[in-house]
C-alpha positions in Angstrom: -84.6 215.0 36.7 -87.4 215.0 39.4 -86.8 218.4 40.5 -86.8 219.9 37.2 -90.2 218.3 36.3 -91.6 220.0 39.6 -90.1 223.2 38.9 -92.2 223.1 35.2 -95.3 221.9 37.1 -95.0 225.1 39.4 -94.8 227.0 36.3 -97.6 225.3 34.4 -99.6 226.3 37.5 -98.6 229.8 37.3 -99.6 230.0 33.4 -102.6 228.2 34.2 -103.8 230.3 36.8 -102.8 233.8 35.6 -103.4 233.4 31.8 -106.0 231.1 30.7 -105.4 232.8 27.3 -101.6 232.1 27.0 -102.0 228.5 28.7 -104.6 227.4 26.0 -103.0 229.1 23.1 -99.5 227.5 23.5 -100.7 224.4 24.7 -100.5 223.3 21.0 -96.8 223.7 21.0 -94.1 220.5 21.0 -93.4 219.5 24.5 -90.0 221.1 25.0 -91.1 224.5 23.5 -94.3 224.4 25.7 -92.6 224.1 28.7 -90.0 226.9 27.9 -93.1 229.2 27.4 -94.2 228.2 30.8 -91.0 229.1 32.5 -90.7 232.5 30.4 -94.4 233.5 31.4 -93.4 232.5 35.0 -90.4 234.9 35.1 -92.6 237.5 33.7 -95.4 236.8 36.3 -93.1 236.9 39.2 -91.7 240.3 38.4 -95.1 241.6 37.6 -96.7 240.5 40.9 -93.8 242.2 42.9 -95.0 245.5 41.3 -98.8 244.9 41.5 -98.7 242.6 45.1 -95.3 243.1 47.1 -95.6 244.4 50.3 -92.3 246.3 49.5 -92.1 246.4 45.9 -88.9 248.6 45.4 -86.8 246.5 47.6 -88.5 243.3 46.1 -87.9 244.5 42.5 -84.2 245.4 43.2 -83.7 241.8 44.9 -85.2 240.2 41.9 -83.0 242.0 39.4 -79.8 241.3 41.4 -81.0 237.7 41.6 -81.5 237.6 37.7 -77.7 239.1 37.4 -76.7 236.4 39.4 -78.6 233.9 37.3 -77.0 234.9 34.3 -73.6 234.6 35.8 -74.7 231.1 36.8 -73.8 232.0 40.3 -77.5 232.0 41.7 -77.8 229.8 44.6 -81.5 229.0 44.6 -84.0 226.0 44.9 -86.8 228.2 43.5 -88.7 226.2 40.9 -89.2 229.6 38.5 -85.0 229.8 38.1 -84.7 226.1 37.9 -86.8 225.8 35.0 -85.7 228.9 33.4 -81.8 227.7 33.5 -83.3 224.5 31.7 -84.6 226.7 29.0 -81.4 228.9 28.9 -79.8 225.6 28.7 -81.9 224.4 25.4 -82.5 227.7 23.6 -80.2 230.3 22.6 -82.0 233.0 24.9 -81.2 236.8 24.6 -81.2 238.2 27.8 -82.1 241.9 26.8 -85.7 241.7 26.7 -85.6 239.9 30.3 -83.3 243.2 31.6 -85.9 245.3 29.5 -88.9 243.7 31.2 -87.7 244.5 34.8 -87.0 248.1 33.5 -90.9 248.2 32.6 -91.6 247.0 36.0 -89.6 250.4 37.5 -92.0 252.5 35.2 -94.8 251.1 36.9 -93.3 251.7 40.4 -91.9 255.3 39.5 -94.5 256.2 36.9 -94.3 259.4 34.9 -97.0 261.0 32.7 -97.8 259.5 29.5 -98.4 262.4 27.2 -98.7 260.9 23.8 -98.9 257.7 21.8 -94.8 257.2 21.4 -94.8 257.2 25.4 -97.5 254.5 25.5 -95.7 252.5 22.9 -92.2 252.9 24.9 -94.2 251.7 27.9 -96.1 248.9 26.0 -92.6 248.0 24.6 -91.0 247.4 27.8 -93.9 245.5 29.9 -95.1 243.1 26.8 -93.1 243.4 23.4 -90.2 242.1 25.5 -92.3 238.9 26.3 -92.4 238.3 22.5 -88.9 238.9 22.0 -88.1 236.5 25.0 -90.5 233.7 23.4 -88.9 234.1 19.5 -85.9 231.8 20.2 -88.0 229.3 21.8 -91.1 229.2 19.2 -89.1 230.6 16.1 -85.2 229.5 16.4 -83.3 231.3 14.0 -86.0 233.7 12.8 -85.7 236.2 15.4 -84.1 239.0 13.4 -86.8 238.4 10.6 -89.6 238.3 13.1 -88.7 240.8 15.6 -90.8 243.8 14.1 -93.5 241.5 14.2 -93.1 240.3 17.9 -92.9 244.0 19.2 -96.1 245.1 17.2 -98.1 242.1 18.9 -96.5 243.3 22.1 -98.0 246.7 21.4 -101.4 245.5 20.4 -101.7 243.2 23.3 -101.0 245.7 26.1 -102.9 248.4 24.7 -106.0 245.7 24.9 -104.9 245.3 28.6 -105.0 249.0 29.0 -108.4 249.5 27.6 -109.8 246.6 29.5 -108.4 247.4 32.5 -109.0 251.0 32.8 -110.9 250.9 35.9 -108.6 248.7 37.7 -105.5 250.8 36.8 -107.5 253.9 38.3 -107.7 252.0 41.5 -104.0 251.9 41.7 -103.4 255.3 40.7 -102.3 254.7 37.2 -103.2 256.2 33.8 -101.7 254.8 30.5 -104.1 256.4 28.3 -102.0 259.2 26.5 -102.8 262.8 28.0 -102.9 264.1 24.3 -105.1 261.6 23.3 -107.6 262.2 25.8 -107.5 266.0 25.2 -108.2 265.4 21.2 -111.2 263.8 22.1 -112.1 266.2 24.9 -112.4 263.9 27.7 -110.9 265.2 31.0 -109.4 263.7 34.0 -112.2 264.4 36.0 -114.1 262.6 33.5 -111.9 259.5 33.8 -111.8 259.8 37.7 -115.8 259.5 37.7 -116.1 257.0 35.1 -118.0 258.5 32.7 -118.7 256.6 29.6 -120.2 259.1 26.9 -119.4 260.1 23.3 -115.8 261.6 24.1 -115.0 258.3 26.0 -116.1 255.9 23.2 -114.2 258.0 20.6 -110.9 258.1 22.7 -111.3 254.1 23.8 -112.0 253.3 20.0 -108.9 255.7 18.6 -106.8 253.3 20.9 -108.2 250.2 20.1 -108.1 251.2 16.2 -104.3 251.3 17.0 -104.1 247.8 18.6 -106.1 246.1 15.5 -103.8 247.8 13.2 -100.7 246.3 15.2 -102.6 242.8 15.5 -103.3 242.7 11.7 -99.3 243.9 11.1 -98.0 241.2 13.5 -100.4 238.2 12.1 -99.1 239.0 8.6 -95.9 237.7 10.0 -97.2 234.3 10.8 -96.1 232.6 7.4 -92.4 233.3 8.6 -93.0 231.1 11.8 -92.2 227.5 12.0 -95.3 225.4 11.3 -95.9 224.0 14.8 -96.0 227.7 16.2 -98.1 229.5 13.9 -101.5 228.3 15.4 -100.5 229.1 18.7 -99.1 232.5 18.0 -102.5 233.3 15.6 -104.5 231.8 18.7 -103.2 233.9 21.1 -103.4 237.1 19.1 -107.0 236.2 18.0 -108.1 235.5 21.6 -106.6 238.6 22.9 -108.1 240.7 20.0 -111.5 239.4 21.1 -111.3 241.2 24.4 -112.0 244.5 22.3 -114.9 243.0 21.3 -116.2 242.1 24.5 -115.8 245.5 26.1 -117.7 246.8 22.9 -120.5 244.4 23.7 -120.4 245.8 27.4 -121.2 249.3 26.3 -117.8 250.1 26.9 -117.7 249.8 30.6 -114.5 249.6 31.7 -115.0 250.9 35.2 -117.3 248.5 36.8 -117.3 245.3 35.0 -114.5 242.8 33.9 -114.6 242.2 30.4 -113.0 238.8 29.2 -113.2 236.2 26.8 -115.2 233.0 27.7 -113.8 229.4 27.5 -116.2 228.8 25.1 -115.3 231.5 22.9 -111.7 230.6 22.8 -112.3 227.2 21.8 -114.5 228.7 19.3 -111.8 230.9 18.0 -109.4 227.9 18.1 -111.4 225.7 16.1 -112.1 228.3 13.2 -108.4 228.5 12.8 -107.6 224.8 12.3 
């Protein structure tokens, strides 16, 4: 039992250190569900960190994928707290393994990027790296409602990942990644050279707002499904959505500077958002 407690402590530290938004939003869940969120988030964080920070990311991602296969088969010999906590989650909830595999597939998309031509390509990517997280969480935060809430969870993932992309344009460029659809750039007469130069003009703002409008539409659609969630998870899901959506407002308030500034929602703003939902 002590090892399991330590494993969950490890996962709590991961979510606290890497996503204060999710940590704050899901802290309102009942204890067992809250711990399960920590463990699932940690799985996602570990696989994401391999791609962003790994010294040999292809080999490391392949090894992680093989470990997960063994984990599912009950054959993984490990003392890693991330796997120990996740095993407990699988024991307590009816977890669908498919989105976990799809999340790993999404990380391969980052390692072996292909051009994002249009918004359908963008959503395909967003599904794998973000919507999958919602699908992983549904059996924990809305058991028995997975089928009814699937589309809303997918759309919330779209919204959050588009928000990430719009916030992180500069950081992604430094990693050699461009997630803005080529057709959308052409529509607004914003060139790749403009992007590489960090040009913020009327074309960039129109381009940015085009995608932000899509994100806000997905937020609205996802939030409309909240009444179908159990009472204990409505506020956490709503809080996560509202706090993430507020990132878009932060970018606007910073005059769309996503090349030089890190746009975020302050702890005070997050507290205010949650207070207004009570």
